[in-house]
Biopython code that builds the backbone (N, CA, C, O; Angstrom):
import numpy as np
from Bio.PDB.StructureBuilder import StructureBuilder

atoms = [
    (1, "MET", "N", (-89.967, 56.216, -2.393)),
    (1, "MET", "CA", (-90.185, 56.831, -3.874)),
    (1, "MET", "C", (-90.605, 55.697, -4.688)),
    (1, "MET", "O", (-90.935, 55.995, -5.836)),
    (2, "SER", "N", (-90.671, 54.450, -4.359)),
    (2, "SER", "CA", (-90.821, 53.795, -5.433)),
    (2, "SER", "C", (-92.276, 53.747, -5.397)),
    (2, "SER", "O", (-92.949, 53.455, -4.409)),
    (3, "GLY", "N", (-92.911, 54.201, -7.095)),
    (3, "GLY", "CA", (-94.324, 53.859, -7.339)),
    (3, "GLY", "C", (-95.015, 55.347, -7.282)),
    (3, "GLY", "O", (-96.199, 55.650, -7.432)),
    (4, "MET", "N", (-94.023, 56.064, -7.050)),
    (4, "MET", "CA", (-94.466, 57.738, -7.034)),
    (4, "MET", "C", (-96.218, 58.015, -7.691)),
    (4, "MET", "O", (-96.542, 57.714, -8.840)),
    (5, "THR", "N", (-96.556, 58.238, -7.323)),
    (5, "THR", "CA", (-97.772, 58.929, -8.871)),
    (5, "THR", "C", (-98.329, 60.134, -7.927)),
    (5, "THR", "O", (-98.483, 60.194, -6.708)),
    (6, "PHE", "N", (-98.640, 61.347, -9.281)),
    (6, "PHE", "CA", (-99.093, 62.423, -9.292)),
    (6, "PHE", "C", (-100.473, 62.400, -9.492)),
    (6, "PHE", "O", (-100.915, 61.421, -10.093)),
    (7, "ASP", "N", (-101.446, 63.479, -9.027)),
    (7, "ASP", "CA", (-102.482, 63.947, -9.387)),
    (7, "ASP", "C", (-103.029, 64.978, -9.551)),
    (7, "ASP", "O", (-103.909, 65.565, -8.923)),
    (8, "PHE", "N", (-102.372, 65.238, -10.598)),
    (8, "PHE", "CA", (-102.928, 66.583, -11.430)),
    (8, "PHE", "C", (-103.651, 66.580, -11.115)),
    (8, "PHE", "O", (-104.090, 65.766, -10.302)),
    (9, "THR", "N", (-104.528, 68.061, -11.869)),
    (9, "THR", "CA", (-105.422, 68.654, -12.027)),
    (9, "THR", "C", (-105.185, 68.892, -13.360)),
    (9, "THR", "O", (-104.035, 69.124, -13.732)),
    (10, "ILE", "N", (-106.422, 68.860, -14.400)),
    (10, "ILE", "CA", (-106.515, 68.552, -16.105)),
    (10, "ILE", "C", (-107.079, 69.975, -15.790)),
    (10, "ILE", "O", (-107.740, 70.012, -14.752)),
    (11, "VAL", "N", (-106.963, 71.100, -16.437)),
    (11, "VAL", "CA", (-107.432, 72.255, -17.151)),
    (11, "VAL", "C", (-106.818, 72.102, -19.092)),
    (11, "VAL", "O", (-106.261, 71.441, -19.968)),
    (12, "LEU", "N", (-107.584, 73.457, -18.638)),
    (12, "LEU", "CA", (-107.285, 74.240, -20.484)),
    (12, "LEU", "C", (-105.530, 74.656, -20.913)),
    (12, "LEU", "O", (-104.470, 74.562, -20.295)),
    (13, "ARG", "N", (-105.619, 74.767, -21.230)),
    (13, "ARG", "CA", (-104.020, 74.628, -21.722)),
    (13, "ARG", "C", (-103.245, 74.638, -20.893)),
    (13, "ARG", "O", (-102.867, 75.594, -20.216)),
    (14, "GLY", "N", (-102.785, 73.081, -20.849)),
    (14, "GLY", "CA", (-101.997, 72.658, -19.951)),
    (14, "GLY", "C", (-100.809, 72.002, -20.499)),
    (14, "GLY", "O", (-100.518, 72.196, -21.679)),
    (15, "TYR", "N", (-99.996, 71.139, -19.654)),
    (15, "TYR", "CA", (-99.065, 70.869, -19.919)),
    (15, "TYR", "C", (-99.549, 69.243, -20.570)),
    (15, "TYR", "O", (-100.453, 68.481, -20.228)),
    (16, "ASP", "N", (-98.636, 69.161, -21.498)),
    (16, "ASP", "CA", (-99.016, 67.607, -22.048)),
    (16, "ASP", "C", (-99.264, 65.999, -21.245)),
    (16, "ASP", "O", (-98.222, 65.420, -20.938)),
    (17, "ARG", "N", (-100.096, 65.555, -21.036)),
    (17, "ARG", "CA", (-100.151, 64.673, -19.967)),
    (17, "ARG", "C", (-99.745, 63.209, -20.471)),
    (17, "ARG", "O", (-100.453, 62.355, -19.938)),
    (18, "GLN", "N", (-98.758, 62.672, -21.390)),
    (18, "GLN", "CA", (-98.523, 61.870, -21.806)),
    (18, "GLN", "C", (-97.192, 62.453, -21.387)),
    (18, "GLN", "O", (-97.025, 62.082, -20.225)),
    (19, "GLN", "N", (-96.001, 63.305, -21.837)),
    (19, "GLN", "CA", (-94.635, 63.731, -22.228)),
    (19, "GLN", "C", (-94.471, 63.628, -20.060)),
    (19, "GLN", "O", (-93.618, 63.091, -19.353)),
    (20, "VAL", "N", (-95.994, 64.588, -19.640)),
    (20, "VAL", "CA", (-95.563, 64.414, -18.549)),
    (20, "VAL", "C", (-95.285, 63.136, -17.678)),
    (20, "VAL", "O", (-94.457, 63.112, -16.768)),
    (21, "ASP", "N", (-96.184, 61.925, -18.114)),
    (21, "ASP", "CA", (-96.388, 60.719, -16.928)),
    (21, "ASP", "C", (-95.337, 59.789, -17.579)),
    (21, "ASP", "O", (-95.409, 58.664, -17.083)),
    (22, "ALA", "N", (-94.288, 59.908, -18.627)),
    (22, "ALA", "CA", (-93.152, 59.565, -19.246)),
    (22, "ALA", "C", (-92.555, 60.528, -18.480)),
    (22, "ALA", "O", (-93.015, 60.140, -17.406)),
    (23, "LEU", "N", (-92.064, 61.233, -18.263)),
    (23, "LEU", "CA", (-90.803, 62.076, -17.669)),
    (23, "LEU", "C", (-90.790, 61.834, -16.395)),
    (23, "LEU", "O", (-89.726, 61.338, -16.024)),
    (24, "LEU", "N", (-91.879, 62.059, -15.255)),
    (24, "LEU", "CA", (-91.864, 61.900, -14.135)),
    (24, "LEU", "C", (-91.605, 60.218, -13.604)),
    (24, "LEU", "O", (-90.963, 60.006, -12.575)),
    (25, "GLY", "N", (-92.258, 58.931, -14.540)),
    (25, "GLY", "CA", (-92.113, 57.741, -14.389)),
    (25, "GLY", "C", (-90.462, 57.323, -14.476)),
    (25, "GLY", "O", (-89.947, 56.503, -13.715)),
    (26, "ARG", "N", (-89.805, 57.982, -15.453)),
    (26, "ARG", "CA", (-88.495, 57.482, -15.649)),
    (26, "ARG", "C", (-87.864, 58.591, -14.055)),
    (26, "ARG", "O", (-87.249, 57.950, -13.204)),
    (27, "ALA", "N", (-87.917, 58.996, -13.986)),
    (27, "ALA", "CA", (-87.761, 59.585, -12.276)),
    (27, "ALA", "C", (-87.486, 58.992, -11.418)),
    (27, "ALA", "O", (-86.378, 58.599, -11.053)),
    (28, "SER", "N", (-89.217, 58.754, -10.670)),
    (28, "SER", "CA", (-89.184, 57.874, -10.317)),
    (28, "SER", "C", (-88.619, 56.191, -9.836)),
    (28, "SER", "O", (-88.391, 55.452, -8.879)),
    (29, "ALA", "N", (-88.615, 56.301, -11.283)),
    (29, "ALA", "CA", (-87.932, 55.066, -11.102)),
    (29, "ALA", "C", (-86.408, 54.988, -11.103)),
    (29, "ALA", "O", (-85.841, 53.895, -11.129)),
    (30, "ALA", "N", (-85.556, 56.471, -11.067)),
    (30, "ALA", "CA", (-84.157, 56.249, -11.052)),
    (30, "ALA", "C", (-83.884, 56.708, -9.600)),
    (30, "ALA", "O", (-82.740, 56.896, -9.187)),
    (31, "LEU", "N", (-85.347, 56.931, -8.607)),
    (31, "LEU", "CA", (-85.307, 56.825, -7.101)),
    (31, "LEU", "C", (-85.193, 55.467, -6.827)),
    (31, "LEU", "O", (-84.272, 55.084, -6.106)),
    (32, "ALA", "N", (-86.212, 54.472, -7.424)),
    (32, "ALA", "CA", (-86.086, 53.656, -6.777)),
    (32, "ALA", "C", (-85.206, 52.671, -6.923)),
    (32, "ALA", "O", (-85.340, 51.570, -6.389)),
    (33, "ALA", "N", (-84.001, 53.088, -7.843)),
    (33, "ALA", "CA", (-83.254, 52.105, -8.456)),
    (33, "ALA", "C", (-81.722, 52.047, -7.404)),
    (33, "ALA", "O", (-80.739, 51.307, -7.443)),
    (34, "GLY", "N", (-82.097, 53.177, -6.527)),
    (34, "GLY", "CA", (-81.228, 53.182, -4.732)),
    (34, "GLY", "C", (-79.798, 53.634, -5.534)),
    (34, "GLY", "O", (-79.390, 54.763, -5.809)),
    (35, "GLY", "N", (-79.314, 52.552, -5.749)),
    (35, "GLY", "CA", (-77.866, 53.387, -6.260)),
    (35, "GLY", "C", (-77.276, 53.719, -6.795)),
    (35, "GLY", "O", (-76.202, 54.273, -6.561)),
    (36, "ASP", "N", (-78.305, 53.254, -8.642)),
    (36, "ASP", "CA", (-77.615, 53.889, -9.317)),
    (36, "ASP", "C", (-77.258, 55.189, -10.075)),
    (36, "ASP", "O", (-77.789, 55.491, -11.144)),
    (37, "ALA", "N", (-76.789, 55.564, -9.761)),
    (37, "ALA", "CA", (-75.495, 56.869, -9.883)),
    (37, "ALA", "C", (-76.275, 57.533, -10.850)),
    (37, "ALA", "O", (-76.864, 58.610, -10.751)),
    (38, "ALA", "N", (-76.151, 56.184, -12.483)),
    (38, "ALA", "CA", (-75.824, 57.045, -13.647)),
    (38, "ALA", "C", (-77.421, 57.237, -13.873)),
    (38, "ALA", "O", (-77.731, 58.117, -14.676)),
    (39, "GLN", "N", (-78.112, 56.754, -13.462)),
    (39, "GLN", "CA", (-79.694, 56.621, -13.450)),
    (39, "GLN", "C", (-80.310, 57.684, -13.351)),
    (39, "GLN", "O", (-81.170, 58.273, -14.006)),
    (40, "ARG", "N", (-79.302, 57.983, -11.703)),
    (40, "ARG", "CA", (-80.259, 59.422, -11.409)),
    (40, "ARG", "C", (-79.765, 60.369, -12.161)),
    (40, "ARG", "O", (-80.687, 61.166, -12.334)),
    (41, "ALA", "N", (-78.475, 60.869, -12.912)),
    (41, "ALA", "CA", (-77.672, 61.793, -13.086)),
    (41, "ALA", "C", (-78.150, 61.899, -14.868)),
    (41, "ALA", "O", (-77.517, 62.485, -15.747)),
    (42, "ARG", "N", (-79.374, 61.178, -15.011)),
    (42, "ARG", "CA", (-80.403, 61.046, -16.533)),
    (42, "ARG", "C", (-81.293, 61.472, -16.089)),
    (42, "ARG", "O", (-82.042, 62.235, -16.701)),
    (43, "ALA", "N", (-81.396, 61.246, -15.364)),
    (43, "ALA", "CA", (-83.401, 61.161, -14.834)),
    (43, "ALA", "C", (-82.858, 63.352, -14.525)),
    (43, "ALA", "O", (-83.385, 64.379, -14.953)),
    (44, "ARG", "N", (-82.115, 63.206, -13.974)),
    (44, "ARG", "CA", (-82.217, 64.830, -13.284)),
    (44, "ARG", "C", (-81.559, 65.476, -14.379)),
    (44, "ARG", "O", (-81.641, 66.671, -14.094)),
    (45, "ASP", "N", (-80.753, 65.336, -15.826)),
    (45, "ASP", "CA", (-80.883, 66.267, -16.595)),
    (45, "ASP", "C", (-81.839, 66.309, -17.978)),
    (45, "ASP", "O", (-81.781, 67.220, -18.804)),
    (46, "ALA", "N", (-83.041, 64.739, -18.099)),
    (46, "ALA", "CA", (-84.057, 65.330, -18.369)),
    (46, "ALA", "C", (-84.504, 65.982, -17.549)),
    (46, "ALA", "O", (-84.313, 67.034, -18.158)),
    (47, "LEU", "N", (-85.106, 66.399, -16.355)),
    (47, "LEU", "CA", (-85.794, 66.668, -15.561)),
    (47, "LEU", "C", (-85.913, 68.980, -15.883)),
    (47, "LEU", "O", (-86.685, 69.939, -15.882)),
    (48, "ARG", "N", (-84.415, 68.539, -16.095)),
    (48, "ARG", "CA", (-83.596, 70.045, -15.604)),
    (48, "ARG", "C", (-84.084, 70.856, -17.276)),
    (48, "ARG", "O", (-84.473, 72.007, -17.474)),
    (49, "ALA", "N", (-83.800, 69.382, -18.559)),
    (49, "ALA", "CA", (-84.701, 70.399, -19.809)),
    (49, "ALA", "C", (-85.602, 69.963, -19.737)),
    (49, "ALA", "O", (-85.254, 68.864, -19.305)),
    (50, "ALA", "N", (-86.646, 69.917, -19.819)),
    (50, "ALA", "CA", (-87.895, 69.551, -19.529)),
    (50, "ALA", "C", (-88.696, 70.886, -20.595)),
    (50, "ALA", "O", (-88.361, 72.063, -20.457)),
    (51, "ASP", "N", (-89.695, 70.478, -21.555)),
    (51, "ASP", "CA", (-90.126, 70.934, -22.092)),
    (51, "ASP", "C", (-90.956, 70.506, -22.887)),
    (51, "ASP", "O", (-90.892, 70.343, -24.106)),
    (52, "PHE", "N", (-92.118, 70.241, -21.823)),
    (52, "PHE", "CA", (-93.691, 70.366, -22.115)),
    (52, "PHE", "C", (-94.082, 70.437, -23.044)),
    (52, "PHE", "O", (-93.142, 70.394, -23.838)),
    (53, "ALA", "N", (-94.978, 70.531, -23.531)),
    (53, "ALA", "CA", (-95.786, 70.819, -25.352)),
    (53, "ALA", "C", (-97.536, 70.969, -24.447)),
    (53, "ALA", "O", (-98.303, 70.088, -24.059)),
    (54, "VAL", "N", (-97.605, 72.109, -24.402)),
    (54, "VAL", "CA", (-98.999, 73.042, -23.787)),
    (54, "VAL", "C", (-100.136, 72.764, -24.663)),
    (54, "VAL", "O", (-100.293, 73.413, -25.698)),
    (55, "VAL", "N", (-100.924, 71.850, -24.313)),
    (55, "VAL", "CA", (-102.320, 71.085, -24.788)),
    (55, "VAL", "C", (-103.650, 71.221, -24.075)),
    (55, "VAL", "O", (-104.044, 71.252, -22.909)),
    (56, "LEU", "N", (-104.445, 71.326, -25.946)),
    (56, "LEU", "CA", (-105.871, 72.028, -25.346)),
    (56, "LEU", "C", (-106.395, 71.378, -23.391)),
    (56, "LEU", "O", (-106.796, 72.093, -22.473)),
    (57, "ARG", "N", (-106.206, 70.108, -23.379)),
    (57, "ARG", "CA", (-106.782, 69.526, -22.069)),
    (57, "ARG", "C", (-105.380, 68.705, -21.666)),
    (57, "ARG", "O", (-105.002, 67.630, -22.132)),
    (58, "GLY", "N", (-104.586, 69.712, -20.446)),
    (58, "GLY", "CA", (-103.177, 69.363, -19.774)),
    (58, "GLY", "C", (-103.274, 69.519, -18.095)),
    (58, "GLY", "O", (-104.047, 69.943, -17.236)),
    (59, "TYR", "N", (-102.238, 69.021, -18.197)),
    (59, "TYR", "CA", (-101.953, 68.902, -16.315)),
    (59, "TYR", "C", (-101.679, 70.646, -15.843)),
    (59, "TYR", "O", (-100.976, 71.485, -16.408)),
    (60, "ASP", "N", (-102.168, 70.720, -15.128)),
    (60, "ASP", "CA", (-101.975, 72.425, -14.854)),
    (60, "ASP", "C", (-100.976, 72.170, -14.884)),
    (60, "ASP", "O", (-100.576, 71.047, -14.577)),
    (61, "ARG", "N", (-100.020, 73.379, -15.365)),
    (61, "ARG", "CA", (-98.841, 73.307, -15.214)),
    (61, "ARG", "C", (-97.947, 74.064, -13.776)),
    (61, "ARG", "O", (-96.808, 73.723, -13.458)),
    (62, "ALA", "N", (-98.514, 74.804, -13.273)),
    (62, "ALA", "CA", (-97.795, 74.983, -12.210)),
    (62, "ALA", "C", (-97.887, 73.714, -10.826)),
    (62, "ALA", "O", (-97.041, 74.017, -9.985)),
    (63, "GLN", "N", (-98.664, 72.451, -10.423)),
    (63, "GLN", "CA", (-98.335, 71.095, -9.828)),
    (63, "GLN", "C", (-97.646, 70.552, -10.901)),
    (63, "GLN", "O", (-97.584, 69.354, -10.625)),
    (64, "VAL", "N", (-97.177, 70.703, -11.802)),
    (64, "VAL", "CA", (-96.039, 69.664, -12.768)),
    (64, "VAL", "C", (-94.976, 70.453, -12.355)),
    (64, "VAL", "O", (-94.162, 70.062, -11.518)),
    (65, "ASP", "N", (-94.927, 71.687, -12.961)),
    (65, "ASP", "CA", (-93.541, 72.353, -12.296)),
    (65, "ASP", "C", (-93.204, 72.415, -10.703)),
    (65, "ASP", "O", (-92.030, 72.558, -10.360)),
    (66, "GLY", "N", (-94.184, 72.313, -9.788)),
    (66, "GLY", "CA", (-93.302, 71.513, -8.588)),
    (66, "GLY", "C", (-93.323, 70.312, -8.127)),
    (66, "GLY", "O", (-93.131, 70.006, -6.950)),
    (67, "ALA", "N", (-93.592, 69.457, -9.169)),
    (67, "ALA", "CA", (-93.893, 68.559, -9.287)),
    (67, "ALA", "C", (-92.245, 68.631, -9.797)),
    (67, "ALA", "O", (-91.673, 68.590, -8.707)),
    (68, "VAL", "N", (-91.321, 68.704, -10.692)),
    (68, "VAL", "CA", (-90.680, 68.246, -10.826)),
    (68, "VAL", "C", (-89.797, 69.365, -9.914)),
    (68, "VAL", "O", (-88.986, 68.691, -9.279)),
    (69, "GLN", "N", (-89.635, 70.676, -9.614)),
    (69, "GLN", "CA", (-88.866, 70.340, -8.653)),
    (69, "GLN", "C", (-88.879, 69.399, -7.497)),
    (69, "GLN", "O", (-87.698, 69.145, -7.261)),
    (70, "MET", "N", (-89.356, 69.006, -6.983)),
    (70, "MET", "CA", (-89.416, 68.172, -5.930)),
    (70, "MET", "C", (-88.507, 66.732, -6.136)),
    (70, "MET", "O", (-87.931, 66.136, -5.225)),
    (71, "MET", "N", (-88.544, 66.237, -7.945)),
    (71, "MET", "CA", (-87.913, 65.580, -8.076)),
    (71, "MET", "C", (-86.902, 65.189, -8.289)),
    (71, "MET", "O", (-86.309, 64.112, -8.356)),
    (72, "LEU", "N", (-86.629, 66.829, -8.466)),
    (72, "LEU", "CA", (-84.914, 67.125, -8.536)),
    (72, "LEU", "C", (-84.404, 66.979, -7.010)),
    (72, "LEU", "O", (-83.413, 66.325, -6.687)),
    (73, "ARG", "N", (-85.075, 67.554, -6.298)),
    (73, "ARG", "CA", (-84.748, 67.924, -4.969)),
    (73, "ARG", "C", (-84.113, 66.156, -4.850)),
    (73, "ARG", "O", (-83.002, 65.646, -4.995)),
    (74, "GLU", "N", (-85.534, 65.612, -4.499)),
    (74, "GLU", "CA", (-85.405, 63.883, -4.510)),
    (74, "GLU", "C", (-84.221, 63.704, -5.099)),
    (74, "GLU", "O", (-83.236, 63.592, -4.369)),
    (75, "LEU", "N", (-84.088, 63.648, -6.360)),
    (75, "LEU", "CA", (-82.442, 62.956, -6.859)),
    (75, "LEU", "C", (-81.859, 63.275, -6.200)),
    (75, "LEU", "O", (-81.272, 62.478, -5.468)),
    (76, "ASP", "N", (-81.683, 64.679, -6.081)),
    (76, "ASP", "CA", (-80.331, 65.223, -5.559)),
    (76, "ASP", "C", (-80.070, 65.101, -4.109)),
    (76, "ASP", "O", (-78.926, 65.070, -3.655)),
    (77, "ALA", "N", (-80.742, 65.058, -3.653)),
    (77, "ALA", "CA", (-80.955, 64.432, -1.665)),
    (77, "ALA", "C", (-80.229, 62.602, -2.027)),
    (77, "ALA", "O", (-79.479, 62.246, -1.118)),
    (78, "ALA", "N", (-80.350, 61.819, -2.876)),
    (78, "ALA", "CA", (-80.588, 60.253, -3.060)),
    (78, "ALA", "C", (-78.469, 60.130, -3.096)),
    (78, "ALA", "O", (-77.607, 60.871, -3.567)),
    (79, "PRO", "N", (-78.433, 59.103, -2.506)),
    (79, "PRO", "CA", (-77.305, 58.568, -2.232)),
    (79, "PRO", "C", (-76.326, 58.973, -3.870)),
    (79, "PRO", "O", (-76.800, 58.998, -5.005)),
    (80, "SER", "N", (-75.131, 59.200, -3.526)),
    (80, "SER", "CA", (-73.815, 58.976, -4.986)),
    (80, "SER", "C", (-72.971, 58.727, -4.621)),
    (80, "SER", "O", (-72.160, 59.502, -4.113)),
    (81, "ASP", "N", (-72.850, 57.449, -4.759)),
    (81, "ASP", "CA", (-71.644, 56.470, -3.911)),
    (81, "ASP", "C", (-71.182, 56.678, -5.305)),
    (81, "ASP", "O", (-70.451, 57.635, -5.561)),
    (82, "ASP", "N", (-71.513, 55.948, -6.107)),
    (82, "ASP", "CA", (-70.909, 55.535, -7.293)),
    (82, "ASP", "C", (-70.167, 57.425, -8.636)),
    (82, "ASP", "O", (-70.522, 58.326, -9.395)),
    (83, "LEU", "N", (-69.251, 56.904, -8.076)),
    (83, "LEU", "CA", (-68.738, 58.881, -8.587)),
    (83, "LEU", "C", (-68.416, 58.387, -10.173)),
    (83, "LEU", "O", (-68.573, 59.158, -11.120)),
    (84, "ARG", "N", (-67.980, 57.101, -10.318)),
    (84, "ARG", "CA", (-67.788, 56.857, -11.714)),
    (84, "ARG", "C", (-68.448, 57.600, -13.264)),
    (84, "ARG", "O", (-68.305, 58.257, -14.295)),
    (85, "ALA", "N", (-69.662, 56.418, -11.859)),
    (85, "ALA", "CA", (-70.876, 56.365, -13.332)),
    (85, "ALA", "C", (-71.115, 58.162, -13.492)),
    (85, "ALA", "O", (-70.962, 58.753, -14.561)),
    (86, "VAL", "N", (-71.571, 58.927, -12.011)),
    (86, "VAL", "CA", (-71.821, 60.021, -12.515)),
    (86, "VAL", "C", (-70.806, 61.107, -13.414)),
    (86, "VAL", "O", (-71.248, 62.151, -13.895)),
    (87, "LEU", "N", (-69.693, 60.765, -13.519)),
    (87, "LEU", "CA", (-68.565, 61.262, -14.737)),
    (87, "LEU", "C", (-69.057, 61.369, -14.910)),
    (87, "LEU", "O", (-69.834, 62.324, -14.917)),
    (88, "GLY", "N", (-68.997, 59.462, -15.525)),
    (88, "GLY", "CA", (-69.271, 58.432, -17.144)),
    (88, "GLY", "C", (-70.325, 59.666, -17.330)),
    (88, "GLY", "O", (-69.982, 60.641, -17.998)),
    (89, "SER", "N", (-71.956, 59.582, -16.566)),
    (89, "SER", "CA", (-73.196, 60.686, -17.268)),
    (89, "SER", "C", (-72.584, 61.794, -18.081)),
    (89, "SER", "O", (-72.702, 62.124, -19.262)),
    (90, "VAL", "N", (-71.548, 62.494, -16.562)),
    (90, "VAL", "CA", (-71.707, 64.372, -17.426)),
    (90, "VAL", "C", (-70.917, 64.145, -18.081)),
    (90, "VAL", "O", (-70.573, 65.266, -18.456)),
    (91, "LEU", "N", (-70.161, 63.301, -18.663)),
    (91, "LEU", "CA", (-69.157, 63.506, -19.399)),
    (91, "LEU", "C", (-69.395, 63.023, -21.389)),
    (91, "LEU", "O", (-68.795, 63.232, -22.443)),
    (92, "ARG", "N", (-70.938, 62.131, -20.808)),
    (92, "ARG", "CA", (-71.522, 61.546, -21.417)),
    (92, "ARG", "C", (-70.639, 60.176, -22.919)),
    (92, "ARG", "O", (-70.658, 59.868, -24.110)),
    (93, "LEU", "N", (-69.796, 59.762, -21.109)),
    (93, "LEU", "CA", (-68.983, 58.686, -21.530)),
    (93, "LEU", "C", (-69.674, 57.226, -21.423)),
    (93, "LEU", "O", (-70.291, 56.903, -20.408)),
    (94, "ASP", "N", (-69.485, 56.105, -22.875)),
    (94, "ASP", "CA", (-70.891, 54.735, -22.266)),
    (94, "ASP", "C", (-69.281, 53.543, -22.126)),
    (94, "ASP", "O", (-68.339, 53.357, -22.896)),
    (95, "ASP", "N", (-69.674, 52.898, -20.600)),
    (95, "ASP", "CA", (-68.561, 52.068, -19.255)),
    (95, "ASP", "C", (-67.667, 52.324, -19.551)),
    (95, "ASP", "O", (-66.881, 51.786, -20.331)),
    (96, "ALA", "N", (-67.572, 54.132, -18.372)),
    (96, "ALA", "CA", (-66.617, 54.880, -18.385)),
    (96, "ALA", "C", (-65.457, 54.256, -17.579)),
    (96, "ALA", "O", (-65.849, 53.307, -16.900)),
    (97, "ASP", "N", (-64.012, 54.548, -17.452)),
    (97, "ASP", "CA", (-63.302, 53.851, -16.726)),
    (97, "ASP", "C", (-62.902, 55.951, -15.802)),
    (97, "ASP", "O", (-63.087, 57.157, -15.964)),
    (98, "ASP", "N", (-62.290, 54.917, -14.910)),
    (98, "ASP", "CA", (-61.011, 55.398, -14.586)),
    (98, "ASP", "C", (-59.640, 56.574, -15.299)),
    (98, "ASP", "O", (-59.039, 57.561, -14.876)),
    (99, "GLN", "N", (-59.639, 55.829, -16.462)),
    (99, "GLN", "CA", (-58.044, 55.878, -18.196)),
    (99, "GLN", "C", (-59.475, 57.306, -18.767)),
    (99, "GLN", "O", (-59.209, 58.500, -18.634)),
    (100, "ARG", "N", (-60.854, 56.836, -19.350)),
    (100, "ARG", "CA", (-60.952, 56.964, -19.940)),
    (100, "ARG", "C", (-61.514, 59.085, -19.764)),
    (100, "ARG", "O", (-61.345, 60.101, -20.440)),
    (101, "ILE", "N", (-62.331, 58.644, -18.180)),
    (101, "ILE", "CA", (-62.916, 60.176, -17.062)),
    (101, "ILE", "C", (-61.733, 60.971, -17.701)),
    (101, "ILE", "O", (-61.829, 61.901, -18.501)),
    (102, "ILE", "N", (-60.279, 60.259, -17.040)),
    (102, "ILE", "CA", (-59.312, 61.518, -16.804)),
    (102, "ILE", "C", (-58.863, 61.697, -18.417)),
    (102, "ILE", "O", (-58.055, 62.622, -18.493)),
    (103, "ASP", "N", (-59.112, 61.157, -19.592)),
    (103, "ASP", "CA", (-58.347, 61.814, -20.763)),
    (103, "ASP", "C", (-59.762, 62.266, -21.482)),
    (103, "ASP", "O", (-59.555, 62.749, -22.596)),
    (104, "GLU", "N", (-61.079, 62.222, -21.122)),
    (104, "GLU", "CA", (-61.856, 62.929, -21.749)),
    (104, "GLU", "C", (-61.709, 64.781, -21.492)),
    (104, "GLU", "O", (-61.715, 65.732, -22.273)),
    (105, "VAL", "N", (-61.540, 64.609, -19.478)),
    (105, "VAL", "CA", (-61.571, 65.908, -18.425)),
    (105, "VAL", "C", (-60.098, 66.529, -19.670)),
    (105, "VAL", "O", (-60.193, 67.655, -20.158)),
    (106, "ARG", "N", (-59.020, 65.727, -19.967)),
    (106, "ARG", "CA", (-57.984, 66.559, -20.396)),
    (106, "ARG", "C", (-58.305, 66.823, -21.463)),
    (106, "ARG", "O", (-58.413, 68.049, -21.459)),
    (107, "ARG", "N", (-58.660, 66.268, -22.913)),
    (107, "ARG", "CA", (-59.251, 66.832, -23.532)),
    (107, "ARG", "C", (-60.190, 68.322, -24.219)),
    (107, "ARG", "O", (-60.296, 69.118, -25.153)),
    (108, "LEU", "N", (-60.701, 67.882, -22.887)),
    (108, "LEU", "CA", (-62.288, 69.235, -22.650)),
    (108, "LEU", "C", (-60.982, 70.010, -22.131)),
    (108, "LEU", "O", (-60.310, 70.280, -23.126)),
    (109, "ARG", "N", (-60.548, 70.333, -21.314)),
    (109, "ARG", "CA", (-59.671, 71.751, -20.734)),
    (109, "ARG", "C", (-58.996, 71.824, -22.000)),
    (109, "ARG", "O", (-59.187, 72.890, -22.584)),
    (110, "THR", "N", (-58.191, 70.917, -22.645)),
    (110, "THR", "CA", (-56.987, 71.241, -23.749)),
    (110, "THR", "C", (-58.365, 72.336, -24.206)),
    (110, "THR", "O", (-58.407, 73.526, -23.895)),
    (111, "LEU", "N", (-59.151, 71.793, -24.795)),
    (111, "LEU", "CA", (-59.693, 72.242, -26.304)),
    (111, "LEU", "C", (-60.448, 73.853, -25.277)),
    (111, "LEU", "O", (-60.527, 74.742, -26.125)),
    (112, "ALA", "N", (-60.895, 74.346, -24.059)),
    (112, "ALA", "CA", (-60.742, 75.413, -23.462)),
    (112, "ALA", "C", (-59.835, 75.872, -23.259)),
    (112, "ALA", "O", (-59.971, 76.981, -22.741)),
    (113, "ASP", "N", (-58.517, 75.454, -23.470)),
    (113, "ASP", "CA", (-57.006, 76.757, -23.960)),
    (113, "ASP", "C", (-57.105, 77.247, -24.140)),
    (113, "ASP", "O", (-57.059, 78.367, -23.629)),
    (114, "LEU", "N", (-57.621, 76.448, -26.151)),
    (114, "LEU", "CA", (-57.262, 76.628, -27.470)),
    (114, "LEU", "C", (-58.087, 77.842, -26.819)),
    (114, "LEU", "O", (-57.495, 78.921, -26.846)),
    (115, "HIS", "N", (-59.316, 77.830, -26.259)),
    (115, "HIS", "CA", (-60.596, 78.313, -26.726)),
    (115, "HIS", "C", (-60.461, 79.779, -25.767)),
    (115, "HIS", "O", (-61.331, 80.637, -25.916)),
    (116, "GLY", "N", (-59.452, 79.981, -24.892)),
    (116, "GLY", "CA", (-58.853, 81.099, -23.787)),
    (116, "GLY", "C", (-60.075, 81.174, -22.897)),
    (116, "GLY", "O", (-60.436, 82.287, -22.516)),
    (117, "HIS", "N", (-60.855, 79.915, -22.468)),
    (117, "HIS", "CA", (-61.415, 79.447, -21.455)),
    (117, "HIS", "C", (-60.880, 79.468, -20.625)),
    (117, "HIS", "O", (-61.351, 79.028, -19.576)),
]
sb = StructureBuilder()
sb.init_structure("model")
sb.init_model(0)
sb.init_chain("A")
sb.init_seg("    ")
for serial, (resi, resn, name, xyz) in enumerate(atoms, 1):
    if name == "N":
        sb.init_residue(resn, " ", resi, " ")
    sb.init_atom(name, np.array(xyz, "f"), 0.0, 1.0, " ", f" {name:<3s}", serial, name[0])
structure = sb.get_structure()
C-alpha cells in the first residue's frame, strides 16, 4: 500500500482537493508504517471523522467516499500486534504503559457508574 495514489475526477461542487489529499496521504503513510498500531488507529479516527469542505472545483464526492471506505478496510485489516499502542490511542494517553491504561479504564468506569451508565 505504500505510495498509494488516487485519480479522482474533478467536478463542480466536489470535496476540497487539498483536504482529501492530506487525509488520504496520512492514511497511506499509516499503512506503509506496517506495525505502528497507534499511527493506524489515529488514521482510522481521522478518516471516520472526515468532514471535507465542498468547493466549486473539487474531487468527486462518491469517489472520495469510496476511497475513504477502502482505506478504512485496509487499516482495519492491517496487523494489530501492539495492543498497548491501540489502547493508548483510544484512551488518548501519551506513552501508555500497562498501569496507566488500567488506571484510565478504572477512572472511566467510576465516572460511568456515577452517571448511571
